[in-house]
MDAnalysis code that builds the backbone (N, CA, C; Angstrom):
import MDAnalysis as mda
import numpy as np

u = mda.Universe.empty(567, n_residues=189, atom_resindex=np.repeat(np.arange(189), 3), trajectory=True)
u.add_TopologyAttr("name", ["N", "CA", "C"] * 189)
u.add_TopologyAttr("resid", np.arange(1, 190))
u.add_TopologyAttr("resname", ["MET", "GLN", "LEU", "GLN", "LYS", "GLU", "LYS", "GLU", "PHE", "LYS", "GLN", "TRP", "VAL", "ASN", "ASP", "TYR", "SER", "ASP", "LEU", "LEU", "TYR", "GLY", "PHE", "SER", "LYS", "LYS", "HIS", "GLY", "PHE", "ASP", "SER", "ASP", "THR", "ALA", "LYS", "ASP", "ILE", "VAL", "GLN", "GLU", "THR", "PHE", "LEU", "ALA", "ALA", "TRP", "ARG", "ASN", "VAL", "GLU", "LYS", "TYR", "ARG", "GLY", "GLU", "ALA", "SER", "ILE", "LYS", "ASN", "TRP", "LEU", "PHE", "VAL", "ILE", "LEU", "LYS", "ASN", "LYS", "ILE", "ASN", "ASP", "HIS", "TYR", "ARG", "LYS", "ALA", "ALA", "ASN", "ILE", "VAL", "ALA", "ILE", "GLU", "SER", "ILE", "GLU", "GLN", "ASP", "HIS", "ASN", "LYS", "GLN", "ASP", "TYR", "PHE", "ASP", "ALA", "THR", "ASP", "HIS", "TRP", "ASP", "LYS", "ASN", "ALA", "TYR", "PRO", "LYS", "LYS", "TRP", "GLY", "VAL", "ASN", "PHE", "ASP", "ASN", "LYS", "VAL", "GLU", "ALA", "LYS", "GLU", "PHE", "TYR", "THR", "VAL", "PHE", "LYS", "ASN", "CYS", "ALA", "GLY", "LYS", "LEU", "LYS", "GLU", "ILE", "GLN", "ASN", "ILE", "VAL", "PHE", "VAL", "MET", "LYS", "TYR", "VAL", "ASP", "GLY", "LEU", "GLU", "SER", "GLU", "ASP", "ILE", "CYS", "LYS", "LEU", "LEU", "ASN", "LEU", "SER", "PRO", "SER", "ASN", "TYR", "TRP", "VAL", "ILE", "ILE", "HIS", "ARG", "ALA", "LYS", "VAL", "GLN", "LEU", "ARG", "ALA", "CYS", "LEU", "GLN", "LYS", "ASN", "TRP", "MET", "ASP", "LYS"])
u.atoms.positions = np.array([
    [95.902, 113.380, 133.595],
    [96.837, 112.153, 133.425],
    [96.736, 111.688, 131.992],
    [95.530, 111.541, 131.467],
    [95.369, 111.048, 130.010],
    [96.075, 111.947, 129.078],
    [95.920, 113.295, 129.314],
    [96.498, 114.292, 128.463],
    [98.054, 114.117, 128.493],
    [98.604, 113.956, 129.693],
    [100.060, 113.847, 129.788],
    [100.576, 112.530, 129.013],
    [99.762, 111.490, 129.199],
    [100.138, 110.202, 128.563],
    [100.110, 110.379, 126.998],
    [99.042, 111.069, 126.524],
    [98.999, 111.332, 125.051],
    [100.195, 112.119, 124.552],
    [100.572, 113.147, 125.375],
    [101.696, 114.000, 124.997],
    [102.944, 113.156, 124.920],
    [103.213, 112.345, 125.920],
    [104.414, 111.520, 125.926],
    [104.447, 110.594, 124.800],
    [103.283, 109.951, 124.522],
    [103.182, 108.995, 123.427],
    [103.483, 109.711, 122.055],
    [102.920, 110.908, 121.806],
    [103.304, 111.615, 120.620],
    [104.777, 111.915, 120.510],
    [105.393, 112.130, 121.629],
    [106.821, 112.395, 121.623],
    [107.581, 111.088, 121.237],
    [107.092, 109.969, 121.703],
    [107.705, 108.652, 121.310],
    [107.627, 108.517, 119.819],
    [106.471, 108.798, 119.234],
    [106.262, 108.659, 117.792],
    [107.262, 109.544, 117.063],
    [107.348, 110.768, 117.533],
    [108.282, 111.744, 116.894],
    [109.735, 111.289, 117.040],
    [110.013, 110.775, 118.145],
    [111.528, 110.422, 118.451],
    [111.894, 109.090, 117.721],
    [111.014, 108.136, 117.594],
    [111.418, 106.832, 117.284],
    [110.875, 106.261, 115.980],
    [109.954, 106.936, 115.271],
    [109.344, 106.472, 114.019],
    [110.352, 106.143, 113.036],
    [111.270, 107.099, 112.763],
    [112.317, 106.879, 111.715],
    [113.195, 105.686, 111.961],
    [113.634, 105.537, 113.263],
    [114.460, 104.470, 113.635],
    [113.772, 103.080, 113.404],
    [112.502, 103.058, 113.829],
    [111.761, 101.764, 113.736],
    [111.504, 101.495, 112.228],
    [111.234, 102.533, 111.480],
    [111.018, 102.333, 110.034],
    [112.309, 101.852, 109.306],
    [113.336, 102.426, 109.646],
    [114.681, 102.045, 109.057],
    [115.003, 100.523, 109.423],
    [114.688, 100.216, 110.646],
    [114.992, 98.812, 111.031],
    [114.037, 97.881, 110.278],
    [112.858, 98.207, 110.049],
    [111.880, 97.411, 109.252],
    [112.361, 97.277, 107.825],
    [112.795, 98.386, 107.223],
    [113.309, 98.348, 105.852],
    [114.464, 97.479, 105.713],
    [115.360, 97.398, 106.704],
    [116.560, 96.477, 106.673],
    [116.194, 95.014, 106.714],
    [114.912, 94.799, 107.082],
    [114.481, 93.435, 107.126],
    [113.781, 93.084, 105.815],
    [113.991, 93.852, 104.780],
    [113.487, 93.524, 103.478],
    [112.124, 93.910, 103.140],
    [111.436, 94.695, 104.026],
    [110.037, 95.003, 103.702],
    [110.003, 96.273, 102.736],
    [108.998, 96.247, 101.926],
    [108.782, 97.435, 101.101],
    [108.302, 98.593, 101.953],
    [108.280, 99.742, 101.445],
    [108.018, 101.000, 102.234],
    [106.640, 100.891, 102.944],
    [105.618, 100.463, 102.235],
    [104.247, 100.413, 102.764],
    [104.187, 99.349, 103.910],
    [104.762, 98.205, 103.667],
    [104.747, 97.183, 104.737],
    [105.533, 97.617, 105.937],
    [106.707, 98.173, 105.759],
    [107.504, 98.786, 106.872],
    [106.698, 99.805, 107.676],
    [105.981, 100.676, 106.984],
    [105.153, 101.695, 107.643],
    [104.013, 101.001, 108.480],
    [103.385, 100.060, 107.834],
    [102.321, 99.284, 108.535],
    [102.834, 98.588, 109.806],
    [103.991, 97.983, 109.741],
    [104.606, 97.324, 110.890],
    [104.953, 98.339, 112.028],
    [105.457, 99.465, 111.648],
    [105.835, 100.498, 112.605],
    [104.486, 100.995, 113.246],
    [103.448, 101.180, 112.446],
    [102.137, 101.671, 112.901],
    [101.615, 100.625, 113.917],
    [101.717, 99.296, 113.615],
    [101.275, 98.253, 114.448],
    [102.071, 98.254, 115.754],
    [103.301, 98.602, 115.653],
    [104.174, 98.691, 116.912],
    [103.654, 99.736, 117.798],
    [103.406, 100.955, 117.241],
    [102.981, 102.047, 118.091],
    [101.522, 101.789, 118.618],
    [100.737, 101.146, 117.867],
    [99.386, 100.707, 118.313],
    [99.470, 99.790, 119.508],
    [100.359, 98.776, 119.422],
    [100.556, 97.787, 120.513],
    [101.115, 98.579, 121.728],
    [102.019, 99.425, 121.513],
    [102.635, 100.208, 122.614],
    [101.570, 101.048, 123.235],
    [100.730, 101.645, 122.510],
    [99.605, 102.481, 123.122],
    [98.687, 101.635, 123.938],
    [98.325, 100.483, 123.415],
    [97.380, 99.545, 124.140],
    [98.055, 98.990, 125.372],
    [99.346, 98.916, 125.384],
    [100.021, 98.328, 126.589],
    [100.835, 99.320, 127.395],
    [100.688, 100.592, 127.240],
    [101.450, 101.612, 127.866],
    [101.342, 101.452, 129.415],
    [100.249, 100.973, 129.849],
    [100.042, 100.813, 131.365],
    [100.989, 99.695, 131.837],
    [101.319, 98.772, 131.035],
    [102.211, 97.664, 131.402],
    [103.688, 98.021, 131.409],
    [103.996, 99.160, 130.750],
    [105.409, 99.599, 130.681],
    [105.855, 100.107, 132.034],
    [106.883, 99.391, 132.581],
    [107.333, 99.597, 133.966],
    [108.658, 100.355, 133.995],
    [109.177, 100.734, 132.895],
    [110.456, 101.516, 132.852],
    [111.703, 100.692, 133.141],
    [111.627, 99.377, 133.055],
    [112.790, 98.513, 133.307],
    [113.780, 98.686, 132.115],
    [113.221, 98.992, 130.951],
    [114.083, 99.248, 129.704],
    [113.702, 100.585, 129.276],
    [114.585, 101.149, 128.426],
    [114.298, 102.495, 127.887],
    [113.083, 102.340, 126.957],
    [112.397, 103.434, 126.702],
    [111.254, 103.537, 125.790],
    [111.697, 102.984, 124.393],
    [112.866, 103.361, 123.941],
    [113.408, 102.922, 122.712],
    [113.553, 101.454, 122.633],
    [114.108, 100.880, 123.641],
    [114.307, 99.412, 123.735],
    [112.993, 98.728, 123.810],
    [112.015, 99.180, 124.547],
    [110.759, 98.608, 124.686],
    [110.092, 98.606, 123.286],
    [110.132, 99.730, 122.542],
    [109.529, 99.749, 121.295],
    [110.170, 98.813, 120.276],
    [111.508, 98.660, 120.383],
    [112.174, 97.762, 119.471],
    [111.809, 96.301, 119.767],
    [111.553, 96.003, 120.989],
    [111.083, 94.658, 121.366],
    [109.699, 94.368, 120.711],
    [108.855, 95.346, 120.848],
    [107.573, 95.249, 120.202],
    [107.654, 95.106, 118.689],
    [108.514, 95.935, 118.073],
    [108.660, 95.910, 116.642],
    [109.222, 94.548, 116.195],
    [110.245, 94.014, 116.911],
    [110.743, 92.742, 116.521],
    [109.611, 91.625, 116.620],
    [108.781, 91.702, 117.642],
    [107.632, 90.742, 117.719],
    [106.681, 90.969, 116.505],
    [106.472, 92.184, 116.069],
    [105.517, 92.478, 115.051],
    [106.144, 91.893, 113.696],
    [107.481, 92.087, 113.561],
    [108.200, 91.514, 112.401],
    [108.024, 90.006, 112.342],
    [108.272, 89.411, 113.496],
    [108.114, 87.952, 113.554],
    [106.659, 87.488, 113.264],
    [105.675, 88.246, 113.802],
    [104.316, 87.946, 113.454],
    [104.034, 88.018, 111.956],
    [104.595, 89.015, 111.322],
    [104.456, 89.207, 109.869],
    [105.136, 88.034, 109.111],
    [106.258, 87.570, 109.561],
    [106.970, 86.448, 108.968],
    [106.135, 85.226, 109.135],
    [105.540, 84.952, 110.346],
    [104.733, 83.785, 110.474],
    [103.511, 83.781, 109.617],
    [102.846, 84.873, 109.462],
    [101.666, 84.960, 108.638],
    [102.061, 84.681, 107.188],
    [103.091, 85.293, 106.728],
    [103.619, 85.077, 105.349],
    [104.065, 83.677, 105.083],
    [104.704, 83.046, 106.056],
    [105.071, 81.587, 105.875],
    [103.847, 80.722, 105.841],
    [102.819, 81.002, 106.480],
    [101.634, 80.255, 106.399],
    [100.840, 80.378, 105.151],
    [100.960, 81.514, 104.523],
    [100.297, 81.718, 103.275],
    [100.877, 81.192, 102.002],
    [102.190, 81.189, 101.994],
    [102.967, 80.738, 100.815],
    [103.099, 79.209, 100.823],
    [102.722, 78.648, 99.676],
    [102.995, 77.225, 99.548],
    [104.396, 76.972, 99.049],
    [105.097, 76.031, 99.595],
    [106.435, 75.788, 99.173],
    [106.544, 75.257, 97.753],
    [105.461, 74.582, 97.376],
    [105.370, 73.997, 95.944],
    [105.480, 75.125, 94.972],
    [104.849, 76.346, 95.251],
    [104.870, 77.341, 94.360],
    [106.282, 77.836, 94.013],
    [107.141, 77.848, 95.052],
    [108.503, 78.258, 94.902],
    [109.186, 77.208, 93.910],
    [108.925, 75.979, 94.209],
    [109.565, 74.929, 93.391],
    [109.058, 75.045, 91.917],
    [107.776, 75.347, 91.756],
    [107.259, 75.367, 90.393],
    [107.747, 76.663, 89.587],
    [107.920, 77.708, 90.340],
    [108.391, 78.962, 89.690],
    [109.830, 79.060, 89.511],
    [110.580, 78.149, 90.182],
    [112.086, 78.196, 90.090],
    [112.509, 77.792, 88.700],
    [113.310, 78.683, 88.106],
    [113.879, 78.344, 86.882],
    [115.044, 77.415, 87.149],
    [114.996, 76.221, 86.583],
    [116.058, 75.181, 86.806],
    [117.404, 75.714, 86.358],
    [118.304, 75.981, 87.261],
    [119.607, 76.400, 86.890],
    [120.547, 75.222, 86.917],
    [121.336, 75.090, 85.937],
    [122.283, 74.004, 85.935],
    [123.609, 74.427, 86.559],
    [123.563, 74.826, 87.755],
    [124.747, 75.313, 88.542],
    [125.510, 74.132, 89.100],
    [124.809, 73.023, 89.323],
    [125.341, 71.889, 90.090],
    [125.359, 70.640, 89.246],
    [126.335, 69.794, 89.552],
    [126.404, 68.461, 88.879],
    [125.541, 67.466, 89.652],
    [125.618, 66.234, 89.186],
    [124.786, 65.197, 89.796],
    [125.147, 64.913, 91.259],
    [126.298, 65.328, 91.701],
    [126.683, 65.111, 93.084],
    [126.458, 66.424, 93.939],
    [125.742, 67.360, 93.391],
    [125.446, 68.649, 94.012],
    [126.661, 69.485, 94.322],
    [127.692, 69.365, 93.491],
    [128.787, 70.253, 93.577],
    [128.749, 71.199, 92.320],
    [129.406, 72.387, 92.435],
    [129.345, 73.352, 91.400],
    [129.768, 72.652, 90.095],
    [129.077, 72.868, 89.078],
    [129.448, 72.506, 87.755],
    [130.670, 73.334, 87.341],
    [131.660, 72.774, 86.724],
    [132.897, 73.544, 86.431],
    [132.603, 74.762, 85.557],
    [131.600, 74.762, 84.769],
    [131.267, 75.945, 83.913],
    [130.345, 76.963, 84.663],
    [129.955, 76.583, 85.890],
    [129.075, 77.486, 86.572],
    [129.609, 77.962, 87.936],
    [130.992, 77.898, 88.106],
    [131.524, 78.421, 89.341],
    [131.106, 79.883, 89.504],
    [130.846, 80.298, 90.717],
    [130.499, 81.705, 90.849],
    [131.675, 82.594, 90.563],
    [131.399, 83.724, 89.916],
    [132.518, 84.659, 89.607],
    [132.765, 85.483, 90.880],
    [133.888, 86.141, 90.886],
    [134.210, 86.983, 92.047],
    [133.316, 88.227, 91.967],
    [132.905, 88.655, 93.170],
    [131.964, 89.789, 93.232],
    [132.506, 91.030, 92.656],
    [133.802, 91.228, 92.787],
    [134.506, 92.453, 92.222],
    [134.026, 93.694, 92.946],
    [133.837, 93.697, 94.210],
    [133.344, 94.842, 94.900],
    [134.419, 95.269, 95.900],
    [134.770, 96.496, 95.789],
    [135.672, 97.127, 96.746],
    [134.817, 97.817, 97.756],
    [134.612, 97.089, 98.891],
    [133.702, 97.659, 99.950],
    [134.364, 98.881, 100.670],
    [135.614, 99.088, 100.435],
    [136.233, 100.321, 100.969],
    [135.900, 101.566, 100.166],
    [135.503, 101.346, 98.926],
    [135.044, 102.405, 98.055],
    [133.555, 102.579, 98.293],
    [133.166, 103.714, 98.984],
    [131.828, 103.936, 99.387],
    [130.821, 103.980, 98.270],
    [131.225, 104.593, 97.165],
    [130.438, 104.695, 95.952],
    [130.202, 103.336, 95.378],
    [131.211, 102.649, 95.164],
    [131.095, 101.264, 94.647],
    [130.254, 100.324, 95.547],
    [130.489, 100.419, 96.821],
    [129.743, 99.613, 97.786],
    [128.244, 99.991, 97.734],
    [127.971, 101.262, 97.674],
    [126.532, 101.741, 97.574],
    [125.932, 101.204, 96.288],
    [126.555, 101.255, 95.226],
    [126.076, 100.745, 93.927],
    [125.747, 99.251, 94.026],
    [126.728, 98.536, 94.632],
    [126.478, 97.108, 94.800],
    [125.229, 96.832, 95.640],
    [125.134, 97.478, 96.835],
    [123.997, 97.252, 97.748],
    [122.673, 97.623, 97.038],
    [122.681, 98.610, 96.158],
    [121.478, 98.924, 95.317],
    [121.127, 97.767, 94.423],
    [122.086, 97.200, 93.752],
    [121.822, 96.107, 92.949],
    [121.385, 94.890, 93.713],
    [122.105, 94.616, 94.830],
    [121.656, 93.473, 95.733],
    [120.275, 93.600, 96.259],
    [119.895, 94.842, 96.706],
    [118.519, 95.117, 97.227],
    [117.516, 94.844, 96.145],
    [117.769, 95.327, 94.877],
    [116.846, 95.086, 93.762],
    [116.727, 93.535, 93.504],
    [117.813, 92.823, 93.577],
    [117.775, 91.401, 93.419],
    [116.968, 90.741, 94.514],
    [117.201, 91.156, 95.737],
    [116.448, 90.567, 96.841],
    [114.999, 90.855, 96.723],
    [114.635, 92.062, 96.172],
    [113.271, 92.352, 95.996],
    [112.565, 91.450, 94.960],
    [113.270, 90.763, 94.180],
    [112.686, 89.827, 93.176],
    [112.337, 88.427, 93.764],
    [112.827, 88.177, 95.032],
    [112.527, 86.901, 95.656],
    [111.066, 86.905, 96.134],
    [110.592, 85.700, 96.208],
    [109.245, 85.569, 96.849],
    [109.331, 85.976, 98.242],
    [108.252, 86.467, 98.784],
    [108.320, 87.019, 100.186],
    [108.871, 85.964, 101.201],
    [108.473, 84.762, 101.138],
    [108.966, 83.758, 102.076],
    [110.496, 83.504, 101.910],
    [111.008, 83.584, 100.676],
    [112.438, 83.464, 100.435],
    [113.153, 84.664, 101.066],
    [112.664, 85.859, 100.883],
    [113.251, 87.013, 101.433],
    [113.315, 86.958, 102.957],
    [112.142, 86.524, 103.553],
    [112.024, 86.427, 104.963],
    [113.061, 85.486, 105.533],
    [113.161, 84.303, 104.966],
    [114.089, 83.273, 105.460],
    [115.531, 83.739, 105.251],
    [115.839, 84.379, 104.110],
    [117.162, 84.891, 103.849],
    [117.543, 85.945, 104.840],
    [116.687, 86.868, 105.061],
    [116.955, 87.955, 106.110],
    [117.116, 87.393, 107.503],
    [116.304, 86.450, 107.879],
    [116.380, 85.858, 109.262],
    [117.721, 85.156, 109.349],
    [118.101, 84.508, 108.297],
    [119.410, 83.720, 108.403],
    [120.633, 84.605, 108.301],
    [120.636, 85.474, 107.298],
    [121.878, 86.214, 107.028],
    [121.981, 87.625, 107.534],
    [120.832, 88.235, 107.896],
    [120.810, 89.532, 108.469],
    [120.661, 89.441, 109.991],
    [119.655, 88.685, 110.450],
    [119.390, 88.553, 111.843],
    [120.295, 87.504, 112.469],
    [120.937, 86.642, 111.753],
    [121.827, 85.667, 112.233],
    [121.222, 84.486, 113.009],
    [119.946, 84.260, 112.680],
    [119.274, 83.158, 113.340],
    [119.702, 81.843, 112.920],
    [119.661, 80.863, 113.750],
    [119.964, 79.498, 113.401],
    [118.820, 78.851, 112.652],
    [119.177, 77.945, 111.776],
    [118.145, 77.281, 110.951],
    [116.999, 76.706, 111.742],
    [117.359, 76.050, 112.849],
    [116.283, 75.393, 113.639],
    [115.348, 76.455, 114.250],
    [115.936, 77.571, 114.578],
    [115.098, 78.645, 115.198],
    [114.101, 79.256, 114.133],
    [114.609, 79.421, 112.877],
    [113.785, 79.898, 111.782],
    [112.696, 78.902, 111.553],
    [112.972, 77.613, 111.492],
    [111.913, 76.641, 111.275],
    [110.860, 76.624, 112.334],
    [111.231, 76.848, 113.600],
    [110.343, 76.911, 114.695],
    [109.467, 78.202, 114.584],
    [110.139, 79.339, 114.285],
    [109.379, 80.556, 114.203],
    [108.369, 80.578, 113.073],
    [108.720, 80.027, 112.002],
    [107.938, 80.021, 110.729],
    [107.061, 78.737, 110.610],
    [107.273, 77.805, 111.490],
    [106.527, 76.570, 111.410],
    [106.855, 75.893, 110.039],
    [108.190, 75.793, 109.763],
    [108.612, 75.100, 108.498],
    [109.278, 73.849, 108.848],
    [109.149, 72.858, 107.978],
    [109.912, 71.651, 108.163],
    [111.354, 71.940, 107.731],
    [112.361, 71.221, 108.230],
    [113.749, 71.432, 107.795],
    [113.941, 71.334, 106.304],
    [113.215, 70.403, 105.668],
    [113.433, 70.199, 104.262],
    [112.837, 71.395, 103.505],
    [111.679, 71.912, 103.951],
    [111.114, 73.121, 103.319],
    [112.068, 74.310, 103.492],
    [112.616, 74.454, 104.725],
    [113.508, 75.555, 104.989],
    [114.772, 75.438, 103.970],
    [115.312, 74.284, 103.807],
    [116.490, 74.143, 102.923],
    [116.147, 74.427, 101.457],
    [114.957, 74.009, 101.070],
    [114.495, 74.335, 99.706],
    [114.410, 75.869, 99.470],
    [113.748, 76.553, 100.524],
    [113.579, 77.942, 100.364],
    [114.904, 78.729, 100.387],
    [115.823, 78.368, 101.312],
    [117.062, 79.089, 101.391],
    [118.044, 78.791, 100.227],
    [117.983, 77.567, 99.722],
    [118.766, 77.218, 98.503],
    [118.270, 77.923, 97.365],
    [116.995, 77.966, 97.107],
    [116.400, 78.669, 95.950],
    [116.675, 80.183, 96.041],
    [116.608, 80.748, 97.202],
    [116.813, 82.115, 97.389],
    [118.266, 82.499, 96.972],
    [119.199, 81.634, 97.472],
    [120.580, 81.900, 97.176],
    [120.898, 81.681, 95.612],
    [120.313, 80.704, 94.989],
    [120.501, 80.511, 93.562],
    [119.941, 81.673, 92.846],
    [118.755, 82.154, 93.175],
    [118.126, 83.269, 92.458],
    [118.935, 84.543, 92.692],
    [119.414, 84.797, 93.926],
    [120.193, 85.928, 94.168],
    [121.470, 85.925, 93.383],
    [122.117, 84.746, 93.374],
    [123.366, 84.543, 92.547],
    [123.075, 84.891, 91.108],
    [122.022, 84.366, 90.455],
    [121.755, 84.540, 89.078],
    [121.509, 86.055, 88.802],
    [120.752, 86.685, 89.692],
    [120.460, 88.164, 89.524],
    [121.771, 88.953, 89.658],
    [122.529, 88.613, 90.676],
    [123.809, 89.366, 90.810],
    [124.794, 89.140, 89.708],
    [124.809, 87.914, 89.198],
    [125.621, 87.572, 88.084],
    [125.269, 88.427, 86.874],
    [123.932, 88.497, 86.610],
    [123.462, 89.292, 85.434],
    [123.673, 90.793, 85.618],
    [123.346, 91.304, 86.833],
    [123.316, 92.701, 86.970],
    [124.515, 93.391, 87.643],
    [125.445, 92.563, 88.164],
    [126.655, 93.176, 88.719],
    [127.982, 92.563, 88.148],
    [128.011, 91.291, 88.156],
    [129.330, 90.651, 87.819],
    [129.545, 90.631, 86.342],
    [128.502, 90.591, 85.554],
    [128.727, 90.508, 84.097],
    [128.767, 91.979, 83.486],
    [128.680, 92.990, 84.307],
    [128.652, 94.339, 83.812],
    [130.040, 94.937, 83.672],
])
């Protein structure tokens, strides 16, 4: 029985490692962190294989575990990072006037990306990914949860144990930094 279980588990690893890894990478993790999260996923699955009742496919079950591991990672990262460090490191950009509207000299430029052109879209996503990689981890986590996972602000605050004001500082600074990086590396080229 144990030998059969090990054989099946090895097959799961072979069948789903790349899918789980790709999903982790889409959540903004570097290669090593994505591999670690996938490894933690399989470790949790191995420890709980007796609890698997077959109500969902193995693939779906593994993805549920992976999403929980990603959220665990987000929570740990949110607890480590001090919001003040984001505020201190932030380069004051004069994009907004005293009423928090765009300054007329700082309106965002058009992205100028033809997403129907696969080469151009790929080049843009490479630049965007590099810009996102320059964000602090907590900024990247909040940005991905909001704009990739589509979570509501309240849910992100609960998941990461953030106050609403801290959340808004983080997401605002992330967007401003992404804008500045994209402006420099894509729009001005």
